[in-house]
N, C-alpha and C positions, 0 to 999 in steps of 0.2 A: 474722486469717488473710485472706487474698487470694481474691477470688471468682473463678468460673470464667470462660473466654472461651467465649461463645457465638456460633457463626456464624450472621450474619444472612442467609437466603436472598435477601432481596429486594435487599439490597446486592450480592451477587454477581451476580443477574440484571442489574440496573442497571450493573454495573462493564462486561459484555460490551456492552450498549448504549453505553455512554460511550466504548468503544474507537472506534466508527466514527462518533461525532459530531464537529462542527465543534470546532475548539479552544477557543471560547467556552463552549459548553454543557459541554465537558470540564472546565473550570476551574470552572464552578457546580456540576458534580457532585462533584468532588473537595471543594470547600468544603463539601459536606454530608455526606461521608462520614464526618468525626468525630462528627456527631451519630448515626448508626446504629452507628459502633464504639463509641461512649461507653455506648450502651444496653446493649450486650452485654459490655464489659468492665466488670464490676460492681465498685463500690468496695469497701473494705474493710468486712468486716462482722463481727458477732459470731455469725452465724449458722452452725451446725454443717454440716460436709460434707453429710450426706444431705439436710438441710432446704434447703440451698443449691443442691443439685442437684434437688430437686423444685420449689422455686419457680421456678428457671431455666428448667427443661424446659417447665413449664406455661406461662410467658410467650412461650417461643419458638413453641410450637405454637398459642398464640392468635394471634402475630401472622403466622406462616407461613400456617395454615390458614383463619384469619378465623372460627375457630370459638370458642364459649364452654365451657370445661371446668367441669363443675359435679359435686361429689362427693354432693350431696343437693338435689333440688328446683331449683327456679328461684330465681335471685338477683334482686334489686331491681334493676330497669332504672336506677335512679340511681345506685346503687353501681357498676353496670356501668360507667356513664358516667364516674363519679368516677375508678375504676380506671384508664381509659383516658387520663384527663386527666392524672391525676398521673404517668403514665410519660411523656407527652409533656414535660410541665413538668420533669420530673428529667432528660431527655436534654438539654433547652435549657441549663438551668442547670448541668448538667455540661459542656457546652460552654464556657460562660463562666466556669467555675471552671479548666477547664484553659487558657483563654487566658491569664487571670491568672497561673498558674504560669508559663505560658512567658514571660510579658512580665517577671516578678520576676526569673526565672533568666536571661534573657538580659541584664538589667541587671546581673546579678553579674558573669557573663561578661566584659561590656564595661568595668564597673568595675575587674576586676582586670587588666586588660590594657593597659598606658599608650600602646601603640601605637596602638590603636583608641577610647581612650576619650576623645578630644578632641572639640570641639563638631563636629558635622557635620549635613548637611541630612537624612541618611539617618536617623540617629538620632531628629532632630526628627519627621520623618514617621512612624517606627515608632511613637513615643511617642503621637504625636496618634492614629494610627490605633488602637494598642490601647486608650487611653484613651476612644475614642468607641464601641468595641466592647464594652468592660466596661458602659458607661452604657445602651447599648442593651440589652444582656442583662440588666440589673436592671429597668429600667424597662418591658421586655416582660411582666415578672411582676404590674405593677400596672395593666395596660391593661385598659379595663373595655369595650371595643367589643365589640357583640354576636358579631362572627364571629370573636373570636380566642379561644384557650385561656390562661389566665395564673392565677398561684397566687392572686391577689386574687379573681378570680371564681368559682374552684373553693371558697374559703373561704367566700365569701359565699352560694354555693349551699347548701353543707352547713349553714351556719346558719339558712337558710331554710326547710330542710327537717328539721326536728327530728324526733326519733323513728324515723327511717331507720335509723341506725347506733346500736346497742343494745348493752350488754355481753353480752347471750346471742348475738348475731350474731359479735361478736368472738371470744368463747369457742368458738363453733362452728367458725370458720375455724381457729383452732389446732387443733382436734380433728382436723381433716383431716391434721395432720402427724404422720409416723411415729414424729417423735422428742420433740416438746415436749408435744403434749396441751392438753385444755381449761383444766384448773387453772391452767397457765402462762399461757393467754391472758387468763382473768380477772383474775389477778393484775397482768398487764402493762397492761390496761385500767384498773385501778383506780390503778394506780402513775401512768400517763402522763395520763390523761383523767378521772379522778375516779371516785366511788364509786356515783354515780347509776346507775340502771337503763338511761337513755339519755344519749347524747351531751349535755353541757349547752353550750345555746347561748353563754353567758356566757365560757366558755372559748375557743370559736371567735371571738367578738369581741374578746376580748383579743389573740389571735393577729392578725385584722385590723388592730387598731390599731397593734400592734408593726411589722407589714410596713409599714404607710402611715407611719409615724413615722420608720422606718429608711431609706426609700427617698424621703422628700420632697425632700429637697435635690438629690438626685442627677435626680430626674424633673422639677425646676425648671430644672436646668441643661440636661437634655436637650432642653425644649421652646423654651428660649430661645438656646440656642448650639450645638446639635447639629442638630435635627430641623428648627429654624427660625431665623431672624435676627431677632432683636428689632430693632425701629426705635429705641427709647430706648437710647441710647448710654450714658446715665446709670446704666442698671441693670447692675450688677455683682454677679456671683455667683460667688464664689471656692470651688473645689471642688479638693480634692488627693486623691492616690491612697489616704491613709489613710481619708478618709471614702467613697471608693468601696469599698475593701476590707470596711469595716466594713458598709456597707449589704449587700454580698453574702454576708459572713457570716451575717447575719441571714436572708436569702432562703434560704440552704443550711439553717439549722437549721429552718426551717419546712417546707420540702421533705422533710426527713429525719423530721421528726415525722408527716406527713401521709402519708408512705410506711409508717409503721409503722402509722397507724390502717387505711389502705385495705388495705394489701397485706402488712402485718405483717413489713415488711422492716426489719431492724435495723441500718440503716448507721451507721458511725461518721464517715463523710465522704462526699463525692460524687466527690472527686477520683480518676479512676480509675487503675489501675496502668498506667503505659506499660511494655511488654514489649520494648522495643527501644531502642537507644541513639540517641536523637533528636538528640543533641548532636553527632554525627558529622559532620553537614553542616558544621559551622563548622572541621572539621579540614582540609577541602579548600578549595585556593584557589578564589576565584569568579571571578577573571579570568585566562585563561591569558597567559604572556608577560609 
């Protein structure tokens, strides 16, 4: 099923401000709009409609009112932080996945039209820009600087704080649902995160190593070719789009896994449903006359 569309109040307010801003700032705002929209256009999910509504409404209220909704007692501050972090990470990775989708679809459109498929400076620029965007989107998730939020930092923080996430807590989160119930939550935890009463740090370490391994070549390319220019011209790092796609797929898998752990969100994929014909722009001549 497809998730619901949730209107982000902050995005609406910012849009009004952007109207009176100078053109440069307007472009910056528009570039960031996709992140906000992607956060509320939920990816395809296995969650039934009542549960999807409950989870979506809770997230909207949290973000809009800046409050924390609790159905019983106070939630551990660490879990609250991890929940906020995984939402930011999900939004960022969704943007990267959407960029990949647009790039691949544009390639199909160009290849299918012999009139525009010839070598051209514009296509070279577009491929280079999209490639750099994908590389940066992936490597942001393995950034370990103190001031950033990344998937790697989240996983390491969860691993370094064993005992906070337990099977009991996970089951309690499902018990809040009017549809699924605690027994389903216990079964889900054991299926995805093991039978131990607490989250096993060894499982988190395996995910950390999988993330590092999948993104290592992309990160090296970013450090030597995009973010910086290596002085040693003998250093050659070949990176193709298939390798970038494989790295992004692993990042997506881990984001979905930790969305399930922290928010009990059962995503199939992070690519959002685009609800309008975005390709119509290519059916209009770009230059008049």
